ZADO-1210 file (C-alpha; in nm, 4 decimals, padded with zeros to 6 digits):
<atoms>
<atom x="00.0000" y="00.0000" z="00.0000" code="MET" pos="1"/>
<atom x="00.2825" y="00.2324" z="00.0900" code="LYS" pos="2"/>
<atom x="00.4668" y="00.1712" z="-00.2376" code="GLY" pos="3"/>
<atom x="00.1513" y="00.2194" z="-00.4418" code="ASN" pos="4"/>
<atom x="00.0832" y="00.5494" z="-00.2599" code="TYR" pos="5"/>
<atom x="00.4322" y="00.6684" z="-00.3391" code="ILE" pos="6"/>
<atom x="00.3882" y="00.5806" z="-00.7041" code="LYS" pos="7"/>
<atom x="00.0580" y="00.7647" z="-00.7254" code="ILE" pos="8"/>
<atom x="00.2210" y="01.0682" z="-00.5628" code="GLU" pos="9"/>
<atom x="00.5020" y="01.0687" z="-00.8219" code="ASN" pos="10"/>
<atom x="00.2517" y="01.0474" z="-01.1055" code="ILE" pos="11"/>
<atom x="00.0578" y="01.3445" z="-00.9688" code="GLU" pos="12"/>
<atom x="00.3786" y="01.5464" z="-00.9303" code="SER" pos="13"/>
<atom x="00.4725" y="01.4714" z="-01.2854" code="LYS" pos="14"/>
<atom x="00.1305" y="01.5727" z="-01.4122" code="ASN" pos="15"/>
<atom x="00.1510" y="01.9001" z="-01.2226" code="ILE" pos="16"/>
<atom x="00.4967" y="01.9649" z="-01.3679" code="GLU" pos="17"/>
<atom x="00.3712" y="01.8904" z="-01.7159" code="ASN" pos="18"/>
<atom x="00.0772" y="02.1249" z="-01.6688" code="ASN" pos="19"/>
<atom x="00.3117" y="02.4002" z="-01.5487" code="ILE" pos="20"/>
<atom x="00.5312" y="02.3517" z="-01.8566" code="GLN" pos="21"/>
<atom x="00.2287" y="02.3552" z="-02.0849" code="LYS" pos="22"/>
<atom x="00.0972" y="02.6735" z="-01.9220" code="ASN" pos="23"/>
<atom x="00.4388" y="02.8363" z="-01.9532" code="TYR" pos="24"/>
<atom x="00.4695" y="02.7397" z="-02.3195" code="LEU" pos="25"/>
<atom x="00.1166" y="02.8584" z="-02.3823" code="SER" pos="26"/>
<atom x="00.1851" y="03.1969" z="-02.2204" code="LYS" pos="27"/>
<atom x="00.5174" y="03.2260" z="-02.4067" code="TYR" pos="28"/>
<atom x="00.3511" y="03.1486" z="-02.7385" code="ALA" pos="29"/>
<atom x="00.0757" y="03.4011" z="-02.6617" code="PHE" pos="30"/>
<atom x="00.3336" y="03.6675" z="-02.5832" code="ALA" pos="31"/>
<atom x="00.5190" y="03.5989" z="-02.9080" code="ILE" pos="32"/>
<atom x="00.2015" y="03.6049" z="-03.1124" code="ILE" pos="33"/>
<atom x="00.0866" y="03.9250" z="-02.9391" code="SER" pos="34"/>
<atom x="00.4252" y="04.0874" z="-03.0048" code="PHE" pos="35"/>
<atom x="00.4085" y="03.9891" z="-03.3716" code="ILE" pos="36"/>
<atom x="00.0533" y="04.1221" z="-03.4047" code="ILE" pos="37"/>
<atom x="00.1412" y="04.4508" z="-03.2309" code="LEU" pos="38"/>
<atom x="00.4560" y="04.4890" z="-03.4426" code="THR" pos="39"/>
<atom x="00.2575" y="04.4246" z="-03.7589" code="LEU" pos="40"/>
<atom x="-00.0077" y="04.6750" z="-03.6528" code="MET" pos="41"/>
<atom x="00.2565" y="04.9375" z="-03.5725" code="ALA" pos="42"/>
<atom x="00.4207" y="04.8755" z="-03.9102" code="TYR" pos="43"/>
<atom x="00.0893" y="04.9154" z="-04.0915" code="LEU" pos="44"/>
<atom x="00.0094" y="05.2340" z="-03.8982" code="ILE" pos="45"/>
<atom x="00.3536" y="05.3791" z="-03.9799" code="ILE" pos="46"/>
<atom x="00.3161" y="05.2881" z="-04.3475" code="GLN" pos="47"/>
<atom x="-00.0267" y="05.4462" z="-04.3554" code="LEU" pos="48"/>
<atom x="00.1091" y="05.7644" z="-04.1920" code="TYR" pos="49"/>
<atom x="00.3976" y="05.7784" z="-04.4384" code="ILE" pos="50"/>
<atom x="00.1578" y="05.7310" z="-04.7276" code="LYS" pos="51"/>
<atom x="-00.0661" y="06.0106" z="-04.6002" code="ILE" pos="52"/>
<atom x="00.2313" y="06.2412" z="-04.5421" code="GLU" pos="53"/>
<atom x="00.3741" y="06.1636" z="-04.8854" code="ASN" pos="54"/>
<atom x="00.0355" y="06.2348" z="-05.0375" code="LYS" pos="55"/>
<atom x="00.0120" y="06.5624" z="-04.8485" code="ASN" pos="56"/>
<atom x="00.3670" y="06.6554" z="-04.9481" code="ASP" pos="57"/>
<atom x="00.2884" y="06.5680" z="-05.3084" code="GLU" pos="58"/>
<atom x="-00.0322" y="06.7726" z="-05.2992" code="GLU" pos="59"/>
<atom x="00.1469" y="07.0638" z="-05.1321" code="ASN" pos="60"/>
<atom x="00.4264" y="07.0421" z="-05.3863" code="TYR" pos="61"/>
<atom x="00.1790" y="07.0309" z="-05.6746" code="GLN" pos="62"/>
<atom x="-00.0093" y="07.3281" z="-05.5300" code="ILE" pos="63"/>
<atom x="00.3169" y="07.5171" z="-05.4779" code="PHE" pos="64"/>
<atom x="00.4314" y="07.4318" z="-05.8302" code="GLN" pos="65"/>
<atom x="00.0985" y="07.5468" z="-05.9708" code="LEU" pos="66"/>
<atom x="00.1234" y="07.8719" z="-05.7801" code="LEU" pos="67"/>
<atom x="00.4819" y="07.9058" z="-05.8916" code="GLU" pos="68"/>
<atom x="00.3805" y="07.8557" z="-06.2550" code="GLU" pos="69"/>
<atom x="00.1088" y="08.1172" z="-06.2139" code="ASN" pos="70"/>
<atom x="00.3691" y="08.3490" z="-06.0615" code="ASN" pos="71"/>
<atom x="00.1731" y="08.3268" z="-05.7362" code="LYS" pos="72"/>
<atom x="-00.0596" y="08.6021" z="-05.8478" code="SER" pos="73"/>
<atom x="-00.2209" y="08.6066" z="-05.5041" code="ASN" pos="74"/>
<atom x="00.1089" y="08.7185" z="-05.3540" code="TYR" pos="75"/>
<atom x="00.2577" y="09.0668" z="-05.3571" code="SER" pos="76"/>
<atom x="00.6160" y="08.9681" z="-05.4292" code="PHE" pos="77"/>
<atom x="00.8660" y="08.6883" z="-05.4037" code="LYS" pos="78"/>
<atom x="01.2109" y="08.7408" z="-05.2609" code="ALA" pos="79"/>
<atom x="01.5151" y="08.5183" z="-05.2270" code="THR" pos="80"/>
<atom x="01.7470" y="08.5333" z="-04.9276" code="TYR" pos="81"/>
<atom x="02.0865" y="08.3705" z="-04.8818" code="GLU" pos="82"/>
<atom x="02.1683" y="08.1952" z="-04.5546" code="ALA" pos="83"/>
<atom x="02.5374" y="08.1209" z="-04.4973" code="ASN" pos="84"/>
<atom x="02.5222" y="07.9717" z="-04.1476" code="LEU" pos="85"/>
<atom x="02.3249" y="07.7128" z="-03.9561" code="TYR" pos="86"/>
<atom x="02.0366" y="07.8583" z="-03.7532" code="ASN" pos="87"/>
<atom x="02.0972" y="08.2007" z="-03.9053" code="GLU" pos="88"/>
<atom x="01.8510" y="08.4757" z="-03.8135" code="ASN" pos="89"/>
<atom x="01.7934" y="08.6868" z="-04.1263" code="ILE" pos="90"/>
<atom x="01.6054" y="09.0161" z="-04.1581" code="ASP" pos="91"/>
<atom x="01.3419" y="08.9903" z="-04.4328" code="LEU" pos="92"/>
<atom x="01.1734" y="09.3297" z="-04.4380" code="ILE" pos="93"/>
<atom x="01.1859" y="09.6557" z="-04.2465" code="ASN" pos="94"/>
<atom x="01.0234" y="09.6479" z="-03.9051" code="ARG" pos="95"/>
<atom x="00.7876" y="09.9353" z="-03.9885" code="LYS" pos="96"/>
<atom x="00.5974" y="09.7048" z="-04.2317" code="TYR" pos="97"/>
<atom x="00.5375" y="09.4257" z="-03.9802" code="LYS" pos="98"/>
<atom x="00.1655" y="09.4967" z="-03.9501" code="ASP" pos="99"/>
<atom x="00.1228" y="09.5103" z="-04.3293" code="ASN" pos="100"/>
<atom x="00.2233" y="09.1473" z="-04.3830" code="ILE" pos="101"/>
<atom x="-00.0879" y="08.9334" z="-04.4352" code="VAL" pos="102"/>
<atom x="00.0746" y="08.5948" z="-04.5028" code="LYS" pos="103"/>
<atom x="00.4020" y="08.4315" z="-04.6010" code="MET" pos="104"/>
<atom x="00.5281" y="08.1086" z="-04.7550" code="GLU" pos="105"/>
<atom x="00.8822" y="07.9734" z="-04.7397" code="ILE" pos="106"/>
<atom x="00.9633" y="07.7049" z="-04.9957" code="ASN" pos="107"/>
<atom x="00.5953" y="07.6124" z="-05.0209" code="GLY" pos="108"/>
<atom x="00.5256" y="07.6026" z="-04.6486" code="GLU" pos="109"/>
<atom x="00.3087" y="07.8644" z="-04.4803" code="LYS" pos="110"/>
<atom x="00.4716" y="08.0386" z="-04.1859" code="VAL" pos="111"/>
<atom x="00.3542" y="08.2953" z="-03.9365" code="PHE" pos="112"/>
<atom x="00.4019" y="08.6492" z="-04.0788" code="PRO" pos="113"/>
<atom x="00.7315" y="08.7900" z="-03.9510" code="CYS" pos="114"/>
<atom x="01.0013" y="09.0452" z="-04.0289" code="ILE" pos="115"/>
<atom x="01.2911" y="08.8040" z="-03.9668" code="ASN" pos="116"/>
<atom x="01.3308" y="08.4278" z="-03.9746" code="PHE" pos="117"/>
<atom x="01.5751" y="08.1656" z="-03.8444" code="VAL" pos="118"/>
<atom x="01.6949" y="07.9382" z="-04.1267" code="PHE" pos="119"/>
<atom x="01.8198" y="07.6032" z="-03.9991" code="MET" pos="120"/>
<atom x="02.0578" y="07.5292" z="-04.2883" code="ASN" pos="121"/>
<atom x="02.2710" y="07.7337" z="-04.5266" code="PRO" pos="122"/>
<atom x="02.1203" y="07.7897" z="-04.8704" code="GLY" pos="123"/>
<atom x="01.8873" y="08.0056" z="-05.0750" code="ASN" pos="124"/>
<atom x="01.5279" y="08.0440" z="-04.9600" code="TYR" pos="125"/>
<atom x="01.2421" y="08.1824" z="-05.1695" code="THR" pos="126"/>
<atom x="00.9711" y="08.3569" z="-04.9719" code="ILE" pos="127"/>
<atom x="00.6330" y="08.4720" z="-05.0976" code="TYR" pos="128"/>
<atom x="00.4770" y="08.7684" z="-04.9208" code="PHE" pos="129"/>
<atom x="00.1260" y="08.9061" z="-04.9306" code="LEU" pos="130"/>
<atom x="00.1135" y="09.2643" z="-04.8062" code="LEU" pos="131"/>
<atom x="-00.1671" y="09.5089" z="-04.7589" code="ASN" pos="132"/>
<atom x="-00.0366" y="09.8488" z="-04.8733" code="ILE" pos="133"/>
<atom x="-00.3645" y="10.0059" z="-04.9831" code="LYS" pos="134"/>
<atom x="-00.3572" y="10.2640" z="-04.7055" code="GLU" pos="135"/>
<atom x="00.0074" y="10.3603" z="-04.7615" code="LEU" pos="136"/>
<atom x="00.1440" y="10.6570" z="-04.9542" code="GLU" pos="137"/>
<atom x="00.5100" y="10.5700" z="-04.9002" code="LYS" pos="138"/>
<atom x="00.7193" y="10.2567" z="-04.9291" code="LEU" pos="139"/>
<atom x="01.0274" y="10.4278" z="-04.7859" code="ASP" pos="140"/>
<atom x="01.2986" y="10.1999" z="-04.6410" code="GLU" pos="141"/>
<atom x="01.0960" y="09.8818" z="-04.7047" code="MET" pos="142"/>
<atom x="01.4123" y="09.6744" z="-04.7574" code="PHE" pos="143"/>
<atom x="01.6680" y="09.9248" z="-04.6320" code="LYS" pos="144"/>
<atom x="01.9858" y="09.7465" z="-04.5241" code="GLY" pos="145"/>
<atom x="01.8456" y="09.3942" z="-04.5839" code="ILE" pos="146"/>
<atom x="02.1863" y="09.2489" z="-04.6547" code="LYS" pos="147"/>
<atom x="02.0818" y="08.8883" z="-04.7354" code="LYS" pos="148"/>
<atom x="01.8273" y="08.9756" z="-05.0059" code="LEU" pos="149"/>
<atom x="01.9526" y="08.8417" z="-05.3418" code="THR" pos="150"/>
<atom x="01.6513" y="08.8821" z="-05.5729" code="SER" pos="151"/>
<atom x="01.3034" y="09.0301" z="-05.5661" code="ILE" pos="152"/>
<atom x="01.0123" y="09.0358" z="-05.8078" code="SER" pos="153"/>
<atom x="00.6878" y="09.2275" z="-05.7538" code="PHE" pos="154"/>
<atom x="00.3534" y="09.1073" z="-05.8918" code="SER" pos="155"/>
<atom x="00.0496" y="09.3103" z="-05.9975" code="LYS" pos="156"/>
<atom x="-00.0982" y="09.2400" z="-05.6544" code="GLU" pos="157"/>
<atom x="00.1563" y="09.4841" z="-05.5152" code="PHE" pos="158"/>
<atom x="-00.0615" y="09.7832" z="-05.5975" code="ASP" pos="159"/>
<atom x="00.1440" y="10.1031" z="-05.5936" code="THR" pos="160"/>
<atom x="-00.1246" y="10.3255" z="-05.7455" code="THR" pos="161"/>
<atom x="-00.1400" y="10.5504" z="-05.4391" code="ASN" pos="162"/>
<atom x="00.2311" y="10.5440" z="-05.3633" code="ILE" pos="163"/>
<atom x="00.4136" y="10.8780" z="-05.3795" code="LYS" pos="164"/>
<atom x="00.7582" y="10.7843" z="-05.2498" code="SER" pos="165"/>
<atom x="01.0036" y="10.4940" z="-05.2894" code="LEU" pos="166"/>
<atom x="01.2843" y="10.6713" z="-05.1038" code="ARG" pos="167"/>
<atom x="01.5478" y="10.4322" z="-04.9629" code="TYR" pos="168"/>
<atom x="01.3299" y="10.1333" z="-05.0616" code="MET" pos="169"/>
<atom x="01.6244" y="09.9070" z="-05.1583" code="LEU" pos="170"/>
<atom x="01.8951" y="10.1115" z="-04.9876" code="PHE" pos="171"/>
<atom x="02.2209" y="09.9133" z="-04.9448" code="GLU" pos="172"/>
<atom x="02.0808" y="09.5741" z="-05.0423" code="CYS" pos="173"/>
<atom x="02.4380" y="09.4776" z="-05.1186" code="LYS" pos="174"/>
<atom x="02.3714" y="09.1196" z="-05.2366" code="LYS" pos="175"/>
<atom x="02.0791" y="09.2052" z="-05.4627" code="LEU" pos="176"/>
<atom x="02.1493" y="09.0769" z="-05.8148" code="THR" pos="177"/>
<atom x="01.8003" y="09.0833" z="-05.9652" code="SER" pos="178"/>
<atom x="01.5025" y="09.3154" z="-05.9233" code="VAL" pos="179"/>
<atom x="01.1764" y="09.3291" z="-06.1186" code="ASP" pos="180"/>
<atom x="00.9574" y="09.6362" z="-06.0646" code="ILE" pos="181"/>
<atom x="00.7935" y="09.6249" z="-06.4083" code="SER" pos="182"/>
<atom x="00.4476" y="09.5909" z="-06.2482" code="ASN" pos="183"/>
<atom x="00.4812" y="09.9080" z="-06.0450" code="PHE" pos="184"/>
<atom x="00.2182" y="10.1742" z="-06.1123" code="VAL" pos="185"/>
<atom x="00.4283" y="10.4882" z="-06.0757" code="THR" pos="186"/>
<atom x="00.2109" y="10.7670" z="-06.2125" code="LYS" pos="187"/>
<atom x="00.1793" y="10.9328" z="-05.8706" code="ASN" pos="188"/>
<atom x="00.5346" y="10.8805" z="-05.7490" code="ILE" pos="189"/>
<atom x="00.7233" y="11.2012" z="-05.6741" code="VAL" pos="190"/>
<atom x="01.0358" y="11.0821" z="-05.4893" code="ASP" pos="191"/>
<atom x="01.2658" y="10.7913" z="-05.5853" code="ILE" pos="192"/>
<atom x="01.5768" y="10.9202" z="-05.4086" code="ALA" pos="193"/>
<atom x="01.8226" y="10.6521" z="-05.2916" code="TYR" pos="194"/>
<atom x="01.5983" y="10.3787" z="-05.4372" code="LEU" pos="195"/>
<atom x="01.8940" y="10.1614" z="-05.5490" code="PHE" pos="196"/>
<atom x="02.1647" y="10.3314" z="-05.3423" code="TYR" pos="197"/>
<atom x="02.4474" y="10.0922" z="-05.2539" code="GLY" pos="198"/>
<atom x="02.3081" y="09.7926" z="-05.4457" code="CYS" pos="199"/>
<atom x="02.6659" y="09.7048" z="-05.5324" code="SER" pos="200"/>
<atom x="02.5924" y="09.3588" z="-05.6825" code="SER" pos="201"/>
<atom x="02.3134" y="09.4711" z="-05.9165" code="LEU" pos="202"/>
<atom x="02.4285" y="09.4400" z="-06.2814" code="PRO" pos="203"/>
<atom x="02.1198" y="09.5885" z="-06.4508" code="SER" pos="204"/>
<atom x="01.7770" y="09.7433" z="-06.3902" code="VAL" pos="205"/>
<atom x="01.4863" y="09.7342" z="-06.6337" code="ASP" pos="206"/>
<atom x="01.2929" y="10.0609" z="-06.6091" code="LEU" pos="207"/>
<atom x="01.1314" y="10.0685" z="-06.9526" code="HIS" pos="208"/>
<atom x="00.7794" y="10.0583" z="-06.7981" code="ASN" pos="209"/>
<atom x="00.8585" y="10.3159" z="-06.5332" code="PHE" pos="210"/>
<atom x="00.6235" y="10.6139" z="-06.5626" code="ASN" pos="211"/>
<atom x="00.8204" y="10.9056" z="-06.4215" code="SER" pos="212"/>
<atom x="00.6053" y="11.1999" z="-06.5286" code="LYS" pos="213"/>
<atom x="00.5401" y="11.3116" z="-06.1686" code="SER" pos="214"/>
<atom x="00.8881" y="11.2529" z="-06.0295" code="ILE" pos="215"/>
<atom x="01.0774" y="11.5495" z="-05.8873" code="LYS" pos="216"/>
<atom x="01.3571" y="11.3931" z="-05.6816" code="VAL" pos="217"/>
<atom x="01.6159" y="11.1391" z="-05.8064" code="MET" pos="218"/>
<atom x="01.9000" y="11.2102" z="-05.5642" code="VAL" pos="219"/>
<atom x="02.1510" y="10.9221" z="-05.5484" code="SER" pos="220"/>
<atom x="01.9141" y="10.6962" z="-05.7416" code="LEU" pos="221"/>
<atom x="02.1968" y="10.4595" z="-05.8466" code="PHE" pos="222"/>
<atom x="02.4792" y="10.5865" z="-05.6274" code="GLU" pos="223"/>
<atom x="02.7218" y="10.3100" z="-05.5324" code="GLY" pos="224"/>
<atom x="02.5799" y="10.0587" z="-05.7832" code="CYS" pos="225"/>
<atom x="02.9335" y="09.9520" z="-05.8669" code="SER" pos="226"/>
<atom x="02.8290" y="09.6463" z="-06.0747" code="SER" pos="227"/>
<atom x="02.5889" y="09.8391" z="-06.2976" code="LEU" pos="228"/>
<atom x="02.7271" y="09.8360" z="-06.6537" code="THR" pos="229"/>
<atom x="02.4495" y="10.0114" z="-06.8461" code="SER" pos="230"/>
<atom x="02.1091" y="10.1622" z="-06.7813" code="ILE" pos="231"/>
<atom x="01.8166" y="10.2412" z="-07.0126" code="ASP" pos="232"/>
<atom x="01.6306" y="10.5527" z="-06.9008" code="LEU" pos="233"/>
<atom x="01.4768" y="10.6284" z="-07.2390" code="SER" pos="234"/>
<atom x="01.1246" y="10.6058" z="-07.0934" code="ALA" pos="235"/>
<atom x="01.1929" y="10.8635" z="-06.8240" code="PHE" pos="236"/>
<atom x="00.9995" y="11.1882" z="-06.8344" code="ASP" pos="237"/>
<atom x="01.2022" y="11.4361" z="-06.6286" code="THR" pos="238"/>
<atom x="01.0250" y="11.7633" z="-06.7041" code="ARG" pos="239"/>
<atom x="00.9478" y="11.8253" z="-06.3338" code="TYR" pos="240"/>
<atom x="01.2683" y="11.6846" z="-06.1856" code="VAL" pos="241"/>
<atom x="01.4592" y="11.9244" z="-05.9616" code="THR" pos="242"/>
<atom x="01.7200" y="11.6928" z="-05.8048" code="HIS" pos="243"/>
<atom x="01.9487" y="11.4622" z="-06.0024" code="ILE" pos="244"/>
<atom x="02.2602" y="11.5176" z="-05.7914" code="ASN" pos="245"/>
<atom x="02.4683" y="11.2085" z="-05.7035" code="TYR" pos="246"/>
<atom x="02.2462" y="11.0088" z="-05.9383" code="MET" pos="247"/>
<atom x="02.5247" y="10.7867" z="-06.0804" code="PHE" pos="248"/>
<atom x="02.8005" y="10.8623" z="-05.8319" code="LYS" pos="249"/>
<atom x="03.0541" y="10.5789" z="-05.7957" code="ASP" pos="250"/>
<atom x="02.8905" y="10.3602" z="-06.0601" code="CYS" pos="251"/>
<atom x="03.2420" y="10.2452" z="-06.1365" code="SER" pos="252"/>
<atom x="03.1428" y="09.9760" z="-06.3926" code="SER" pos="253"/>
<atom x="02.9064" y="10.1970" z="-06.5918" code="LEU" pos="254"/>
<atom x="03.0381" y="10.2110" z="-06.9493" code="THR" pos="255"/>
<atom x="02.7490" y="10.3925" z="-07.1165" code="SER" pos="256"/>
<atom x="02.4320" y="10.5811" z="-07.0332" code="VAL" pos="257"/>
<atom x="02.1833" y="10.7384" z="-07.2731" code="ASP" pos="258"/>
<atom x="02.0186" y="11.0484" z="-07.1294" code="LEU" pos="259"/>
<atom x="01.9228" y="11.2058" z="-07.4616" code="SER" pos="260"/>
<atom x="01.5575" y="11.2270" z="-07.3556" code="ASN" pos="261"/>
<atom x="01.6312" y="11.4032" z="-07.0243" code="PHE" pos="262"/>
<atom x="01.4694" y="11.7415" z="-06.9764" code="ASN" pos="263"/>
<atom x="01.6731" y="11.9328" z="-06.7178" code="THR" pos="264"/>
<atom x="01.5195" y="12.2773" z="-06.7444" code="GLU" pos="265"/>
<atom x="01.3842" y="12.2606" z="-06.3873" code="ASN" pos="266"/>
<atom x="01.6865" y="12.0911" z="-06.2344" code="VAL" pos="267"/>
<atom x="01.8416" y="12.2805" z="-05.9432" code="ILE" pos="268"/>
<atom x="02.0856" y="12.0229" z="-05.8045" code="TYR" pos="269"/>
<atom x="02.3152" y="11.8341" z="-06.0412" code="ILE" pos="270"/>
<atom x="02.6436" y="11.8148" z="-05.8456" code="ASP" pos="271"/>
<atom x="02.8365" y="11.4844" z="-05.8276" code="TYR" pos="272"/>
<atom x="02.6037" y="11.3266" z="-06.0862" code="ILE" pos="273"/>
<atom x="02.8838" y="11.1280" z="-06.2586" code="PHE" pos="274"/>
<atom x="03.1589" y="11.1590" z="-05.9992" code="SER" pos="275"/>
<atom x="03.3525" y="10.8338" z="-05.9687" code="GLY" pos="276"/>
<atom x="03.2162" y="10.6799" z="-06.2907" code="CYS" pos="277"/>
<atom x="03.5618" y="10.5522" z="-06.3715" code="SER" pos="278"/>
<atom x="03.4603" y="10.3323" z="-06.6688" code="SER" pos="279"/>
<atom x="03.2749" y="10.5942" z="-06.8732" code="LEU" pos="280"/>
<atom x="03.4575" y="10.6849" z="-07.1949" code="THR" pos="281"/>
<atom x="03.1988" y="10.9096" z="-07.3589" code="SER" pos="282"/>
<atom x="02.9127" y="11.1337" z="-07.2466" code="LEU" pos="283"/>
<atom x="02.6768" y="11.3216" z="-07.4751" code="ASP" pos="284"/>
<atom x="02.4781" y="11.5636" z="-07.2612" code="LEU" pos="285"/>
<atom x="02.4129" y="11.8131" z="-07.5409" code="SER" pos="286"/>
<atom x="02.0423" y="11.8212" z="-07.4519" code="ASN" pos="287"/>
<atom x="02.1108" y="11.9192" z="-07.0885" code="PHE" pos="288"/>
<atom x="02.0030" y="12.2772" z="-07.0201" code="LYS" pos="289"/>
<atom x="02.0909" y="12.4258" z="-06.6841" code="THR" pos="290"/>
<atom x="01.9151" y="12.7618" z="-06.6379" code="PRO" pos="291"/>
<atom x="01.8187" y="12.6927" z="-06.2752" code="LYS" pos="292"/>
<atom x="02.1155" y="12.4846" z="-06.1593" code="VAL" pos="293"/>
<atom x="02.2796" y="12.6068" z="-05.8380" code="LYS" pos="294"/>
<atom x="02.5547" y="12.3496" z="-05.7920" code="TYR" pos="295"/>
<atom x="02.7815" y="12.1959" z="-06.0567" code="MET" pos="296"/>
<atom x="03.0494" y="12.0788" z="-05.8175" code="ASN" pos="297"/>
<atom x="03.2351" y="11.7525" z="-05.8920" code="PHE" pos="298"/>
<atom x="03.0147" y="11.6681" z="-06.1919" code="LEU" pos="299"/>
<atom x="03.2726" y="11.4520" z="-06.3723" code="PHE" pos="300"/>
<atom x="03.5358" y="11.4206" z="-06.1024" code="ASN" pos="301"/>
<atom x="03.7406" y="11.0961" z="-06.1203" code="LYS" pos="302"/>
<atom x="03.5959" y="10.9904" z="-06.4561" code="CYS" pos="303"/>
<atom x="03.9424" y="10.8599" z="-06.5362" code="ARG" pos="304"/>
<atom x="03.8606" y="10.7029" z="-06.8763" code="LYS" pos="305"/>
<atom x="03.6458" y="10.9849" z="-07.0097" code="LEU" pos="306"/>
<atom x="03.7648" y="11.0950" z="-07.3557" code="GLN" pos="307"/>
<atom x="03.4630" y="11.2735" z="-07.4980" code="TYR" pos="308"/>
<atom x="03.2273" y="11.5155" z="-07.3239" code="LEU" pos="309"/>
<atom x="02.9541" y="11.7202" z="-07.4889" code="ASP" pos="310"/>
<atom x="02.8028" y="11.9782" z="-07.2544" code="ILE" pos="311"/>
<atom x="02.7279" y="12.2319" z="-07.5253" code="SER" pos="312"/>
<atom x="02.3990" y="12.3480" z="-07.3702" code="ASN" pos="313"/>
<atom x="02.5311" y="12.3862" z="-07.0181" code="PHE" pos="314"/>
<atom x="02.4951" y="12.7515" z="-06.9278" code="GLY" pos="315"/>
<atom x="02.6348" y="12.9663" z="-06.6523" code="THR" pos="316"/>
<atom x="02.4346" y="13.0884" z="-06.3622" code="ASN" pos="317"/>
<atom x="02.5414" y="13.3605" z="-06.1208" code="SER" pos="318"/>
<atom x="02.4402" y="13.1278" z="-05.8355" code="ARG" pos="319"/>
<atom x="02.6303" y="12.8264" z="-05.9649" code="SER" pos="320"/>
<atom x="02.9531" y="12.6878" z="-05.8227" code="SER" pos="321"/>
<atom x="03.1929" y="12.4681" z="-06.0220" code="TYR" pos="322"/>
<atom x="03.4377" y="12.3199" z="-05.7713" code="SER" pos="323"/>
<atom x="03.6391" y="12.0272" z="-05.9186" code="GLU" pos="324"/>
<atom x="03.4010" y="12.0242" z="-06.2161" code="PHE" pos="325"/>
<atom x="03.5985" y="11.7679" z="-06.4139" code="CYS" pos="326"/>
<atom x="03.9129" y="11.7001" z="-06.2121" code="SER" pos="327"/>
<atom x="04.1114" y="11.3766" z="-06.2467" code="PHE" pos="328"/>
<atom x="03.9745" y="11.2773" z="-06.5853" code="ILE" pos="329"/>
<atom x="04.1673" y="11.1169" z="-06.8721" code="ASN" pos="330"/>
<atom x="04.4692" y="11.3192" z="-06.9813" code="SER" pos="331"/>
<atom x="04.3567" y="11.3417" z="-07.3445" code="THR" pos="332"/>
<atom x="04.0117" y="11.3925" z="-07.4962" code="GLY" pos="333"/>
<atom x="03.7609" y="11.6310" z="-07.6490" code="THR" pos="334"/>
<atom x="03.5129" y="11.8644" z="-07.4816" code="ILE" pos="335"/>
<atom x="03.2363" y="12.0696" z="-07.6431" code="LYS" pos="336"/>
<atom x="03.1022" y="12.3645" z="-07.4427" code="LEU" pos="337"/>
<atom x="03.0108" y="12.7310" z="-07.4394" code="ARG" pos="338"/>
<atom x="03.2856" y="12.9860" z="-07.3974" code="ARG" pos="339"/>
<atom x="03.1310" y="13.1468" z="-07.0881" code="ASP" pos="340"/>
<atom x="03.1262" y="12.8066" z="-06.9128" code="LEU" pos="341"/>
<atom x="03.4870" y="12.7452" z="-07.0187" code="TYR" pos="342"/>
<atom x="03.5888" y="13.0559" z="-06.8271" code="ASP" pos="343"/>
<atom x="03.4552" y="12.8954" z="-06.5071" code="ASN" pos="344"/>
<atom x="03.5921" y="12.5428" z="-06.5478" code="ILE" pos="345"/>
<atom x="03.9061" y="12.5711" z="-06.7648" code="ASN" pos="346"/>
<atom x="04.1394" y="12.5092" z="-06.4706" code="LYS" pos="347"/>
<atom x="03.9923" y="12.1599" z="-06.4310" code="TYR" pos="348"/>
<atom x="04.0272" y="12.0584" z="-06.7978" code="ILE" pos="349"/>
<atom x="04.3551" y="11.8760" z="-06.8783" code="PRO" pos="350"/>
<atom x="04.5864" y="12.0790" z="-07.1020" code="LYS" pos="351"/>
<atom x="04.5944" y="11.8126" z="-07.3746" code="LYS" pos="352"/>
<atom x="04.2194" y="11.8096" z="-07.4234" code="TRP" pos="353"/>
<atom x="04.0796" y="11.9557" z="-07.7441" code="GLU" pos="354"/>
<atom x="03.8278" y="12.2291" z="-07.6658" code="VAL" pos="355"/>
<atom x="03.5465" y="12.2920" z="-07.9152" code="ILE" pos="356"/>
<atom x="03.3409" y="12.6052" z="-07.8551" code="PHE" pos="357"/>
<atom x="02.9756" y="12.6246" z="-07.9548" code="VAL" pos="358"/>
<atom x="02.7644" y="12.9340" z="-08.0104" code="GLU" pos="359"/>
<atom x="02.5723" y="13.0710" z="-07.7126" code="ASN" pos="360"/>
</atoms>
């Protein structure tokens, strides 16, 4: 009886052990299966998210491309800025126009309207701006000193009908290489002084659509544009202009300029207009009349390559001064002028220059 009892006890122990092993294996298998199912579900969820994001990115890209192809007509202008550093904070527009910004997009992504932005990586970034300028009469200093601006193009949505002044608008945008203002409505603009002052990387400006019939002030319009090689101002109407002083000062790459359509009969200030234009070889200003001019100081100073100068309609005025009128120009050349003007400026004309007198 004792031995049988012991045997039964061993059998029961074995059965219990087997049941424990089976339960363990069952739980282990359940855990593995659960892990596989959860992993598969997570994978499917991730794939679905990626698919949705890719679809959204594709839709956003297509929308952006469509807007790009349509020149984003619902935006005022697009501008490109150059970031050279990681996490670089770049000024985009003058602080005074902060409240005029309605919306912005950077590389197809909408961002909160701001006057400066932190770019995470170096590179070029194109930004579309929508501005409300309907209540403004001036766009003065809009991009003044924005040193990272490399190009800008204004659409028809940028309505300048009521604008009277563009003074300092692009002042010292030293990296600007391209600007399109062909859509500007300029019939009411009076002052464009310093508009492109110091834009030292700008090689050309298209102003053939620029209506200048109301303009009076052009002081330093292109001063310091040292990369500017030529400029077409044939569409300019200057009948009311009073200030053209410093207009091309230090445009050291300028090789030619046609001002044959310029009416200067109301001009008062003309000093320094071509001072420092060291690449100019010829200037025909025979249509320039100067009955009201007060200052003729430094007009052609440091035009070191100048070999021909026609100022045959320049007159003398009892109020005019002629300091350094044409000092430090090329040692040989030809000048056409009136005899009474010669009496005021002859000490600045090199001795080897041929002087041709015209009738008063």
